[in-house]
C-alpha positions in Angstrom: 12.4 30.7 -42.9 13.4 34.3 -43.4 10.9 34.8 -45.9 8.2 33.4 -43.6 9.1 36.0 -41.0 8.0 38.8 -43.5 4.5 37.5 -43.9 1.6 36.7 -41.8 -1.2 34.2 -42.5 -3.9 36.9 -43.3 -1.7 38.0 -46.2 -1.7 34.5 -47.6 -5.4 33.9 -47.1 -6.0 37.2 -48.9 -3.7 36.2 -51.9 -5.5 32.8 -52.1 -8.9 34.5 -52.3 -7.7 37.1 -54.8 -6.5 34.4 -57.0 -9.9 32.7 -56.9 -12.1 35.8 -57.1 -9.8 38.1 -59.2 -11.8 40.9 -57.8 -11.1 43.1 -54.7 -14.6 43.6 -53.8 -15.7 39.9 -54.0 -12.5 39.1 -52.1 -13.5 41.5 -49.3 -16.8 40.0 -49.1 -15.4 36.4 -49.0 -13.0 37.2 -46.3 -15.3 39.7 -44.4 -12.9 42.4 -44.7 -13.4 45.9 -45.9 -12.3 46.7 -49.4 -9.5 49.1 -48.3 -8.1 46.4 -46.2 -7.8 44.0 -49.1 -6.1 46.7 -51.0 -3.6 47.3 -48.3 -3.0 43.6 -48.1 -2.5 43.5 -51.8 0.0 46.3 -51.7 1.9 44.5 -49.0 1.9 41.2 -50.9 3.3 43.0 -54.0 6.1 44.4 -51.8 6.9 41.0 -50.4 6.8 39.1 -53.7 8.4 42.1 -55.8 5.7 41.5 -58.4 2.3 43.1 -59.1 0.7 39.8 -58.7 -2.8 40.9 -60.0 -3.2 43.5 -62.8 -6.4 45.5 -64.0 -8.2 43.5 -66.7 -11.3 43.7 -68.9 -13.2 41.6 -66.4 -11.7 42.3 -63.1 -8.0 41.5 -62.3 -5.7 39.0 -64.1 -3.0 37.2 -62.4 0.7 37.6 -63.4 2.9 34.7 -64.1 4.3 34.8 -60.7 0.8 34.7 -59.3 0.0 31.7 -61.4 3.0 30.0 -60.1 2.0 30.6 -56.6 -1.6 29.4 -57.1 -1.2 25.7 -56.5 1.5 25.7 -54.0 -0.3 28.2 -52.0 -3.6 26.1 -52.1 -1.8 23.0 -51.0 0.1 24.9 -48.2 -3.2 26.5 -46.8 -5.0 23.1 -47.0 -2.1 21.4 -45.0 -2.1 24.2 -42.4 -6.0 23.9 -42.1 -5.7 20.2 -41.6 -2.8 20.6 -39.0 -4.7 23.0 -36.8 -8.1 21.3 -37.1 -9.7 19.6 -34.0 -8.6 16.1 -33.3 -10.9 13.6 -35.0 -12.9 11.3 -32.9 -11.5 7.9 -32.4 -13.4 5.2 -34.1 -12.4 2.0 -32.6 -14.0 -0.1 -35.4 -12.0 1.5 -38.2 -9.1 3.4 -36.8 -5.6 2.0 -36.9 -3.6 2.6 -33.6 -0.8 1.0 -31.5 -0.8 1.4 -27.7 2.3 0.6 -25.6 1.4 -0.5 -22.1 3.8 -1.3 -19.2 2.4 -4.0 -16.9 3.6 -6.6 -14.5 2.4 -10.1 -14.7 -0.3 -9.4 -12.2 -1.6 -6.6 -14.2 -1.5 -8.7 -17.4 -3.6 -11.5 -15.7 -5.9 -9.5 -13.5 -6.6 -6.5 -16.0 -5.6 -7.0 -19.5 -6.3 -10.7 -20.0 -9.9 -10.5 -19.0 -10.5 -7.6 -21.3 -8.6 -8.9 -24.4 -11.2 -10.5 -26.2 -13.6 -7.6 -25.9 -10.8 -5.2 -26.9 -10.2 -7.4 -30.2 -14.0 -7.2 -30.9 -14.4 -3.4 -30.3 -11.2 -2.2 -31.7 -10.1 -4.9 -34.4 -7.7 -2.5 -36.3 -5.7 -1.6 -33.2 -2.5 -3.2 -31.7 -1.2 -3.4 -28.3 2.4 -3.8 -27.1 2.8 -5.0 -23.6 6.2 -4.3 -22.1 7.7 -5.3 -18.7 7.1 -2.4 -16.3 9.9 -0.9 -14.2 8.4 0.2 -10.9 11.5 2.5 -10.1 11.3 4.4 -13.3 7.6 4.7 -14.4 8.0 8.2 -15.6 11.1 7.5 -17.5 9.4 4.6 -19.4 6.8 6.9 -20.8 9.6 9.2 -22.1 12.3 6.9 -23.0 10.5 3.9 -24.2 7.3 5.5 -25.6 5.1 3.9 -23.0 1.8 5.5 -22.9 0.0 3.6 -20.2 1.4 2.0 -17.1 -0.4 -0.3 -14.5 1.0 0.0 -11.0 -0.2 0.2 -7.3 -1.9 3.6 -6.6 0.2 4.3 -3.5 3.5 4.2 -5.5 2.5 6.7 -8.3 5.2 8.5 -10.3 5.6 12.1 -10.2 4.2 14.1 -13.1 1.9 11.2 -14.4 -1.9 11.4 -14.6 -3.6 8.7 -12.5 -6.9 6.9 -12.1 -7.5 4.2 -9.4 -9.2 1.0 -11.0 -9.9 -1.1 -8.0 -8.8 -2.0 -4.5 -7.4 -5.6 -4.3 -7.4 -7.9 -1.3 -5.3 -11.0 -0.4 -6.8 -14.5 0.1 -5.1 -17.8 1.1 -5.0 -20.2 -2.0 -3.8 -23.7 -2.7 -4.8 -26.4 -5.0 -8.3 -27.4 -5.2 -8.0 -30.7 -3.3 -5.5 -29.6 -0.8 -6.0 -31.8 2.3 -5.3 -28.9 4.7 -7.5 -26.2 3.1 -11.0 -27.8 3.8 -11.8 -25.0 6.2 -10.4 -21.7 7.3 -7.1 -21.9 9.1 -6.0 -20.3 12.4 -2.8 -18.4 12.3 -0.7 -21.1 13.9 -2.1 -23.8 11.5 -1.3 -21.5 8.4 2.3 -21.1 9.7 2.7 -24.8 9.8 2.2 -25.1 5.9 5.0 -24.7 3.4 4.5 -21.7 1.3 5.5 -19.8 -1.8 6.0 -16.0 -2.1 6.4 -13.7 -5.0 9.6 -11.4 -4.6 9.4 -8.8 -7.5 13.0 -7.7 -6.6 14.0 -11.4 -6.6 15.0 -13.8 -3.9 13.1 -12.4 -1.0 11.4 -14.7 1.6 9.4 -12.1 3.6 6.6 -9.9 2.8 3.8 -7.8 4.6 2.3 -11.1 5.9 5.6 -12.0 7.7 5.5 -8.5 9.3 2.1 -9.0 10.7 2.9 -12.6 11.9 6.0 -11.2 13.7 3.9 -8.8 15.7 1.9 -11.7 17.0 5.0 -13.7 17.8 4.6 -16.2 14.8 6.6 -17.1 11.8 5.6 -19.1 8.7 7.5 -21.5 6.5 8.3 -19.8 3.3 10.2 -22.6 1.2 10.0 -21.0 -2.3 10.5 -17.5 -3.7 9.6 -16.7 -7.4 9.5 -13.6 -9.3 6.1 -13.9 -11.1 2.6 -14.7 -10.1 2.2 -16.8 -13.2 4.7 -19.3 -12.0 3.4 -19.1 -8.5 -0.1 -20.2 -9.7 1.4 -23.2 -11.6 3.3 -24.2 -8.3 0.0 -24.0 -6.3 -1.9 -26.1 -8.7 0.8 -28.9 -8.8 2.0 -29.1 -5.3 0.9 -28.9 -1.5 2.4 -25.4 -1.2 0.1 -22.5 -0.5 0.3 -18.7 -0.8 -1.2 -15.4 0.1 -2.5 -14.5 -3.4 -4.3 -11.3 -4.7 -7.9 -12.2 -5.1 -8.3 -11.4 -8.7 -5.7 -14.0 -9.7 -7.3 -16.7 -7.6 -11.1 -16.4 -7.7 -11.6 -17.5 -11.3 -9.3 -20.5 -11.2 -11.1 -23.8 -10.6 -7.8 -25.5 -10.0 -7.4 -23.4 -6.7 -9.4 -23.4 -3.5 -9.6 -20.0 -1.8 -10.0 -19.4 1.9 -10.1 -16.1 3.9 -6.6 -15.0 5.1 -5.7 -16.3 8.5 -4.5 -12.9 9.5 -5.8 -9.4 8.5 -3.8 -8.1 5.6 -4.1 -4.7 4.0 -5.0 -4.7 0.4 -3.6 -2.3 -2.3 -5.0 0.0 -4.9 -4.4 -0.7 -8.5 -4.2 2.2 -10.8 -3.5 3.3 -14.4 -0.9 6.0 -15.1 -0.3 7.9 -18.3 1.8 10.9 -19.4 0.4 14.3 -20.1 1.4 14.0 -23.9 -1.6 11.5 -24.4 -4.0 12.9 -21.8 -6.2 14.4 -24.6 -5.5 11.9 -27.4 -8.8 10.5 -28.5 -7.4 6.9 -29.0 -5.9 6.9 -25.6 -9.0 8.4 -23.9 -11.0 5.6 -25.5 -8.7 3.0 -24.2 -8.7 4.3 -20.6 -12.6 4.5 -20.6 -12.7 1.0 -22.1 -10.4 -0.4 -19.3 -12.3 1.5 -16.6 -15.7 0.3 -17.7 -14.5 -3.3 -18.1 -13.1 -3.3 -14.7 -16.2 -1.8 -13.2 -18.3 -4.4 -15.1 -16.3 -7.3 -13.7 -16.2 -6.2 -10.2 
């Protein structure tokens, strides 16, 4: 590294051109420098390498043995440097190989990724996607410590320092099995509270949520008899029992095994967003994936 500190890139470019042209005038024209500037560069190069490098000859200049030894390594080094600083190539989804690491809950897997997966495979057949379980309390750390480059999470709980784009606003519906005898028409809050219900508790074991808070304000309470950690299991329970649930609409609407009714009490929805770290913000492959997801969500709305 001490040798590199003694030289700048212009000197290496001049040496490369001199070895190709073997003429100071043509080298000056090639590099758009004045002829005296090239002579100054050559003098500096001779000092650095402690070698004449190019000597007068019958037809211009002839390289010394030291210069000949430098020719190919110098060409390769400049080519590698040119490649390193070249603008990032556009992402070609039909041909480029790439792996994305995505953190998602089972809701995001079902509501966002699953509907887009077939089209993603069609448009980007050489890519791979690793879906890992997301950790709501440490979204930013996942992007650093686990190499995650895209996270799906509610927009009101974004992580500090991550880029963000809201995808859609989700609402809740009342859902149960398609032939449920009590779900033939919209229910009053009182009738709703009489039904046995299942709730998703992401933190594990909870039996209350925002629905219970709203019911309490009205002097009501419901019968939550089952608490589960994932929506996937909740849907299986609804399809095979008389239990009902307040379910995000995107998980229920396309399921013919479930019947969907308006919620018996007005519930606030939530924004669903995708988050990503600055390190991939301008990456062509990552930008393509974000646009693909955004367009796919908009098309299915």
